[in-house]
C-alpha positions in Angstrom: 154.7 206.7 54.5 157.4 204.4 55.7 159.9 203.1 53.1 162.4 200.2 53.6 165.5 200.1 51.4 167.2 196.6 51.5 170.5 196.5 49.7 174.0 195.3 50.7 175.6 198.1 48.7 175.9 201.2 51.0 176.3 203.5 48.0 172.9 202.4 46.6 171.2 202.6 50.0 172.5 206.2 50.6 171.8 207.3 47.1 168.1 206.2 47.2 167.7 207.6 50.7 169.2 211.0 49.7 166.9 211.2 46.7 163.8 210.4 48.7 164.7 212.8 51.6 165.1 215.7 49.1 161.9 215.0 47.2 159.7 213.5 49.9 160.9 214.9 53.3 157.7 213.8 55.0 158.5 210.1 54.3 160.5 208.0 56.7 163.2 205.6 55.3 164.7 202.6 57.0 167.9 200.9 55.8 168.8 197.2 55.8 171.9 195.5 54.5 170.5 192.0 54.4 167.3 190.0 54.8 167.7 189.5 58.6 167.9 193.3 59.2 164.9 193.7 56.8 162.8 191.2 58.7 163.7 193.0 62.0 162.5 196.3 60.6 159.3 194.8 59.1 158.4 193.4 62.5 159.2 196.6 64.4 157.8 199.2 62.0 154.8 199.4 59.8 156.5 199.5 56.3 154.3 200.6 53.4 156.8 200.3 50.6 159.9 198.1 50.3 162.7 198.4 47.8 164.9 195.3 47.8 168.1 194.3 45.9 167.9 190.9 44.1 171.3 189.6 45.4 172.0 190.0 49.1 174.0 187.8 51.4 172.2 185.0 53.2 168.8 185.4 51.5 167.9 186.9 48.1 165.4 189.6 47.6 163.1 187.1 45.9 163.2 184.8 49.0 162.5 187.8 51.2 159.4 188.7 49.2 158.2 185.1 49.1 158.8 184.8 52.9 157.0 187.9 54.0 154.1 188.4 51.5 151.6 186.4 53.5 152.3 188.1 56.8 152.6 191.6 55.3 150.2 191.6 52.3 149.8 195.4 52.3 153.5 196.1 51.5 154.2 197.2 48.0 157.5 195.6 46.8 159.9 197.0 44.3 163.0 195.0 43.2 166.4 196.5 42.4 168.5 194.5 39.9 171.4 194.7 37.6 170.7 194.2 33.9 172.2 190.7 34.1 169.6 189.8 36.8 166.7 191.0 34.7 165.1 187.5 34.6 165.0 187.6 38.5 163.2 190.9 38.3 160.6 189.3 36.1 160.2 186.5 38.7 159.7 189.1 41.4 156.9 190.7 39.5 155.2 187.3 39.3 155.6 187.1 43.1 153.6 190.3 43.4 156.3 193.0 43.2 154.8 196.2 41.8 157.8 197.3 39.8 161.5 196.9 39.3 164.5 199.3 39.0 167.6 198.6 36.9 171.0 199.7 38.2 172.2 202.4 37.9 169.0 203.8 39.3 167.8 207.0 37.6 166.5 209.7 40.0 163.5 210.7 37.8 162.4 207.1 37.4 162.7 206.5 41.1 160.7 209.6 42.0 158.0 208.9 39.4 157.5 205.4 40.7 157.4 206.5 44.3 154.7 209.1 43.5 152.6 206.5 41.7 152.8 203.9 44.5 152.3 206.5 47.2 148.9 207.5 45.6 148.0 203.8 45.4 149.0 203.2 49.1 147.0 206.3 50.2 143.8 205.1 48.6 144.0 201.7 50.3 145.6 202.7 53.6 142.6 203.4 55.9 140.7 200.3 54.9 143.8 198.1 55.1 144.7 199.4 58.5 141.3 198.7 60.0 141.2 195.2 58.7 144.7 194.4 59.7 144.2 195.9 63.2 141.3 193.6 63.9 143.0 190.6 62.4 146.3 191.2 64.3 144.5 191.8 67.6 142.6 188.5 67.3 145.8 186.7 66.3 147.9 188.0 69.2 145.3 187.3 71.8 144.8 183.7 70.5 148.5 183.0 70.2 149.3 184.5 73.6 146.6 182.5 75.3 147.5 179.2 73.5 151.2 179.7 74.3 150.4 179.8 78.0 147.9 177.0 77.7 150.3 174.7 75.9 153.0 175.4 78.5 150.6 174.5 81.3 150.4 178.0 82.7 147.4 179.8 84.1 145.2 181.6 81.5 143.0 183.2 84.1 139.3 183.4 83.2 139.8 183.1 79.4 137.3 180.8 77.9 138.8 178.2 75.6 135.4 177.0 74.3 135.4 179.1 71.1 138.8 177.7 70.2 137.6 174.1 70.8 134.6 174.8 68.6 136.8 176.0 65.7 139.1 173.0 66.0 137.1 170.0 67.2 140.0 167.7 66.2 143.5 168.7 65.4 147.2 167.7 65.3 150.1 169.6 67.0 153.4 170.2 65.3 156.6 171.5 66.9 159.7 172.8 65.2 162.7 173.2 67.4 166.0 174.8 66.5 169.5 174.1 67.9 171.4 177.3 67.8 173.4 179.5 70.2 172.6 182.8 68.4 169.5 184.9 68.4 167.5 183.2 65.6 165.1 185.9 64.7 165.2 185.4 60.9 165.0 181.6 61.3 162.1 182.0 63.7 160.3 184.2 61.2 161.0 181.8 58.4 159.6 178.8 60.3 156.5 180.8 61.3 155.7 181.8 57.8 156.4 178.4 56.2 154.3 176.6 58.8 151.4 179.1 58.5 151.3 178.8 54.7 151.3 175.0 54.8 148.6 174.9 57.5 146.4 177.2 55.4 147.1 175.0 52.3 146.2 171.7 54.0 143.5 172.8 56.4 143.1 175.4 59.1 144.9 176.4 62.2 147.6 178.7 63.5 151.2 179.0 64.6 152.5 180.4 67.9 155.9 180.9 69.6 156.6 178.2 72.2 160.1 179.3 73.3 162.7 181.5 71.7 164.0 178.4 69.8 160.8 176.5 69.1 157.4 177.1 67.5 154.1 175.2 67.9 151.5 174.8 65.2 147.9 173.6 65.4 146.4 172.1 62.3 142.9 170.8 61.7 142.4 168.9 58.4 139.6 167.0 56.7 141.9 164.3 55.3 144.1 163.0 58.0 146.6 161.2 55.7 147.5 164.6 54.3 149.4 165.3 57.5 152.4 163.3 56.2 152.4 165.4 53.1 152.4 168.6 55.1 155.2 167.4 57.3 157.3 166.3 54.3 156.8 169.7 52.6 157.7 171.4 55.9 160.9 169.4 56.2 161.9 170.1 52.6 161.3 173.9 52.8 163.0 174.3 56.1 165.9 172.2 54.9 166.4 174.6 52.0 165.8 177.9 53.9 167.3 177.4 57.4 171.0 177.4 58.2 170.6 175.9 61.6 169.8 172.3 62.6 166.1 171.7 63.5 163.7 169.0 64.6 160.1 168.4 63.5 157.8 166.7 66.1 154.1 166.0 65.9 151.2 164.3 67.7 148.5 162.0 66.4 144.9 163.3 66.0 143.6 165.0 69.1 140.1 166.0 70.1 140.6 167.2 73.7 142.2 170.6 74.1 142.9 169.8 77.7 145.5 167.3 76.6 147.6 169.9 74.8 150.0 170.7 77.6 150.7 167.0 78.2 151.3 166.3 74.5 153.6 169.4 74.2 155.6 168.1 77.2 155.9 164.7 75.6 157.2 166.3 72.4 159.8 168.3 74.3 161.0 165.1 76.1 161.1 163.2 72.7 163.2 166.0 71.2 166.0 165.3 73.7 166.7 161.9 72.0 165.8 162.9 68.4 168.6 163.7 66.0 168.6 167.2 64.5 168.5 167.5 60.8 169.1 170.1 58.1 169.7 168.8 54.7 170.6 172.3 53.6 171.4 173.2 50.0 174.0 175.5 51.6 175.7 172.7 53.4 178.3 172.1 50.7 179.2 175.7 50.5 179.5 176.1 54.3 181.8 173.1 54.6 183.9 174.4 51.7 184.3 177.7 53.6 185.2 175.7 56.8 187.8 173.6 54.9 189.3 176.7 53.3 189.6 178.3 56.8 191.3 175.2 58.2 193.8 175.1 55.3 194.8 178.7 55.7 194.9 178.5 59.5 196.6 175.1 59.9 199.4 176.7 61.9 197.0 178.1 64.6 195.2 176.6 67.5 192.3 175.3 65.5 189.2 174.2 67.4 185.7 173.0 66.3 184.1 175.9 68.1 186.4 178.4 66.4 185.6 177.1 62.9 181.9 176.8 63.8 181.8 180.5 64.6 183.4 181.3 61.3 180.5 179.7 59.3 177.8 180.7 61.9 176.9 177.2 62.9 176.4 175.4 66.1 179.5 173.4 66.9 177.5 170.1 67.4 175.8 170.6 64.0 179.0 171.5 62.3 180.6 168.3 63.6 177.7 166.2 62.1 177.7 168.1 58.8 181.5 167.9 58.5 181.4 164.1 58.9 178.6 163.8 56.5 180.3 165.9 53.8 183.9 164.8 54.2 183.6 161.3 55.6 186.0 162.3 58.4 185.5 163.7 61.8 186.7 167.3 62.4 189.6 166.3 64.6 190.8 163.4 62.3 190.7 165.7 59.3 192.8 168.4 61.0 195.4 165.9 62.2 195.7 164.3 58.7 196.0 167.7 57.0 198.7 168.8 59.4 200.7 165.6 59.1 200.5 165.6 55.3 201.9 169.2 55.4 204.6 168.0 57.8 205.7 165.3 55.3 206.3 168.0 52.7 208.2 170.2 55.1 210.4 167.3 56.1 211.9 167.4 52.6 213.6 170.6 53.6 216.7 169.6 55.6 217.3 173.1 56.9 214.1 173.0 58.9 214.3 171.7 62.5 211.6 169.4 63.8 210.5 172.0 66.3 210.0 174.5 63.5 208.0 172.1 61.5 205.8 171.2 64.5 205.1 174.9 65.0 204.3 175.5 61.3 201.5 172.9 61.5 200.1 174.1 64.8 201.8 171.9 67.4 203.8 173.6 70.1 204.8 170.2 71.7 207.3 168.3 69.5 206.7 165.1 71.5 203.0 165.2 70.7 203.8 165.9 67.0 206.2 162.9 66.9 203.6 160.6 68.5 200.9 161.6 66.1 203.3 161.2 63.1 204.4 157.8 64.2 200.9 156.6 64.9 199.9 157.6 61.3 202.9 156.6 59.3 204.6 153.9 61.4 207.8 155.9 61.9 209.0 159.1 63.6 209.5 162.4 61.7 213.3 161.8 62.1 213.1 158.3 60.7 210.9 159.5 57.8 213.4 162.2 57.0 216.3 159.7 57.1 214.5 157.3 54.8 214.3 159.9 52.1 
């Protein structure tokens, strides 16, 4: 049996692993410090049982369960929580978690729970494996073929007729991300949200289009429902993603041979469409960025440097910064530096060159020009007027 332990506290991770290794040496354990590492392990290994902390950086244990339960329905989840988080543990049970453990975790309670769940997993394992193997094989073949078909690539002698019969009419949806990093967790999030909504509103599937975009096919009885689906998709992704994204879609289609042309049209349209991410974490991310700027005002600040601190694309940070503060990044930094300079100018023992360096300017002429442009007088004139 393969067991995943997701907890950002190393001492908890190692304690559980040590207990399991002594009592169940035949079981293999995998460790994750956050949801992104957990998702990577889920995709690369067949995990039978997962223990997750409630509070982890980036994504909570509850969000991790909610995100993965449809794709990995066989996994037994157990949540780990502090006593003050007990209400969250109850919510996890409602999401399908089998049990919860309160910190500090007792060895006997842990062993007893593992024995009980191992017996349950053993009874269901063979049947589940057969069903999942057939289902996954069909899914991978369909998605691999459709990915090539949608990109206009050769699919050999593969017959698309069965697919056309399953979806005589359909809509295509594309979600495209704008990020410079490897977006594995974001990719997984989009795939799961799109799949759940497609299943809720009709039928269809989701496939990878590129490393930064996914393509969904949805067939629905009630065409006006498409707008509801897209609105829900936008709302969920806005809450869960930390990268900017676009949602594009086609009208109703009934010819699968037009898929490649429509996908190309959406890709071209994406070049002029504004990225969005009305993220609930936007305020927190900007506050972190502002705090970093205030404490590093004397350094060579750049948009790219601050963007790397908050793990955002620099273009998106620029948009979000203007949206949240009402100022552009460059204008904000200049204003903050010059306000700080005014305070320093009250100290007559400080030379202008020293003040310029303390607010991040090595060139005193450049500092004086910016000061005069903003306040209508040079730093020396301002000091004299006091």
